[in-house]
C-alpha positions in Angstrom: 2.3 10.6 -13.4 4.6 8.7 -10.9 3.6 5.1 -10.3 4.8 3.4 -7.2 4.9 -0.3 -6.6 1.8 -1.5 -4.8 3.8 -2.9 -1.9 5.7 0.5 -1.5 2.3 2.2 -1.4 1.4 0.0 1.5 4.6 0.8 3.2 4.9 4.5 2.4 1.3 5.7 2.7 -0.8 5.8 5.8 -4.2 7.3 6.7 -7.9 6.3 7.4 -9.6 9.7 7.4 -10.8 11.3 4.2 -8.3 12.8 1.8 -6.3 15.7 3.2 -6.6 19.3 2.3 -5.2 20.7 -1.0 -2.2 21.9 0.9 -1.5 18.3 1.9 -1.3 17.3 -1.7 1.1 20.1 -2.5 3.2 19.2 0.5 3.2 15.5 -0.4 4.2 16.3 -4.0 7.0 18.6 -2.8 8.4 15.9 -0.4 8.2 13.1 -3.0 9.9 15.3 -5.5 12.6 16.0 -2.9 13.0 12.2 -2.4 13.3 11.6 -6.2 15.9 14.4 -6.6 17.8 13.4 -3.5 17.8 9.8 -4.7 19.6 10.8 -7.9 22.3 12.6 -5.9 25.7 10.9 -5.6 25.6 11.7 -1.9 22.0 11.8 -0.8 21.1 14.0 2.2 20.3 11.5 5.0 18.0 13.8 6.9 14.6 12.0 7.3 11.6 13.0 5.2 8.3 12.6 7.2 5.0 12.2 5.4 1.9 12.8 7.4 -1.4 10.9 7.0 -3.0 13.9 5.5 -0.3 14.2 2.9 -0.4 10.5 2.1 -4.2 10.4 1.8 -4.2 13.5 -0.4 -1.5 11.8 -2.7 -3.4 8.5 -2.8 -6.6 10.4 -3.8 -4.9 12.4 -6.5 -4.2 11.6 -10.1 -0.6 10.7 -9.3 -1.5 7.2 -8.2 -3.1 4.7 -10.5 -5.0 2.0 -8.7 -6.2 -1.2 -10.4 -9.7 -0.7 -11.8 -11.2 -3.2 -9.4 -10.0 -1.2 -6.4 -11.8 1.8 -5.1 -10.4 4.8 -3.1 -7.7 3.6 -0.7 -7.1 5.1 2.7 -4.4 4.0 5.1 -3.7 4.5 8.8 -0.3 4.1 10.3 0.4 3.2 13.9 3.9 2.2 15.1 4.9 -0.3 12.4 1.4 -1.3 11.5 -0.8 -0.1 8.6 -4.5 -0.5 8.3 -5.8 0.0 4.7 -9.4 0.4 3.7 -11.0 0.2 0.3 -13.8 -1.3 -1.7 -12.9 -4.1 -4.1 -15.0 -5.5 -7.0 -14.0 -9.1 -6.8 -15.9 -10.0 -9.9 -13.7 -7.7 -12.0 -10.6 -9.0 -10.2 -11.6 -12.6 -11.0 -12.5 -11.8 -14.6 -11.2 -14.5 -16.9 -10.1 -16.8 -14.0 -12.4 -19.6 -12.8 -12.3 -21.7 -9.7 -14.3 -24.8 -8.8 -13.3 -24.3 -5.1 -16.5 -23.4 -3.2 -14.4 -21.8 -0.4 -13.3 -19.1 -2.8 -16.9 -18.1 -3.5 -16.7 -15.5 -0.7 -14.5 -13.5 -3.1 -17.4 -12.5 -5.4 -19.3 -9.2 -5.7 -18.1 -5.9 -4.2 -17.0 -5.7 -0.6 -15.5 -3.3 1.9 -12.0 -4.6 2.5 -9.8 -3.9 5.5 -6.2 -5.0 5.5 -3.9 -4.9 8.5 -0.2 -5.3 7.8 3.1 -4.7 9.5 5.6 -2.9 7.3 9.1 -1.4 7.5 12.1 -0.8 5.4 15.8 -1.5 6.2 18.9 -1.7 4.1 17.1 -0.5 1.0 14.5 -3.3 1.2 10.8 -2.9 2.1 9.0 -5.6 3.9 5.2 -6.0 4.3 3.5 -8.8 6.2 -0.3 -9.0 6.0 -1.7 -9.8 9.4 -5.4 -10.0 8.5 -8.0 -9.2 5.9 -11.6 -8.6 6.5 -14.5 -8.4 4.1 -17.5 -6.4 5.3 -16.2 -6.7 8.9 -15.7 -10.5 8.7 -12.1 -11.7 9.0 -11.0 -14.1 6.3 -9.1 -17.1 7.5 -5.4 -17.1 6.5 -5.6 -20.3 4.4 -8.4 -18.7 2.3 -6.3 -15.6 1.8 -3.4 -17.8 0.7 -5.7 -19.6 -1.8 -7.0 -16.4 -3.1 -3.6 -14.8 -3.6 -2.3 -17.9 -5.4 -5.3 -18.3 -7.7 -6.3 -14.7 -8.4 -3.6 -12.1 -7.4 -0.3 -13.8 -8.4 -1.3 -14.3 -12.1 -1.9 -10.5 -12.4 0.4 -9.1 -9.8 3.3 -11.6 -9.4 5.2 -9.5 -6.8 2.2 -9.1 -4.5 1.6 -11.5 -1.7 0.8 -11.9 2.0 4.5 -11.4 2.6 6.3 -9.1 0.2 9.9 -8.0 0.0 11.0 -5.4 -2.5 13.6 -2.8 -3.3 12.8 0.7 -2.0 13.0 3.3 -4.7 15.1 6.5 -4.8 17.9 5.2 -2.6 15.5 5.0 0.4 17.5 3.0 3.0 15.0 3.0 5.9 11.2 3.4 6.2 9.4 3.5 9.5 5.7 3.6 10.0 4.9 5.8 13.1 1.8 7.1 14.7 0.0 8.7 11.7 3.2 9.3 9.7 5.9 7.5 7.7 9.6 8.5 8.0 11.9 7.8 5.1 15.7 8.0 5.2 17.9 8.0 2.1 21.5 6.9 1.9 
């Protein structure tokens, strides 16, 4: 089982429709294996590898990706540098063991449909993700509440995750570009 950093998943995966056909999973596996092998080469082939939304969704829905237990099936949609992710989050499980007396954070209880809109790209071997907005059950959460939530509940469990994340891209990926319903990865 290959585990990818959460931020890389946001960057590298994009689709909103249901998981793709079985051939999409096989194609995604083949492309990701190529990326891993190419990344170990002393002189990686710089030809772009393009993953479609169907391939990405199929991979996300497979046993290859282990999501946190409080997060349901994730689907992503890519559109020219922006990614929209959809999932169901059980905030009670996420908040387990962490208490807050701040009444503003009480909106993060129970299970909710969550939509995250982010801008993402990769350059010079670094991935960048900026979360533009988060909605719970079609209601946008103010940014200051997102910042409080991330600091109180996400950072203790996932220290590298935030509203603005920068991280090393794996397998010698130099560039990553989110396009219309696809992601293009270039190794160097």
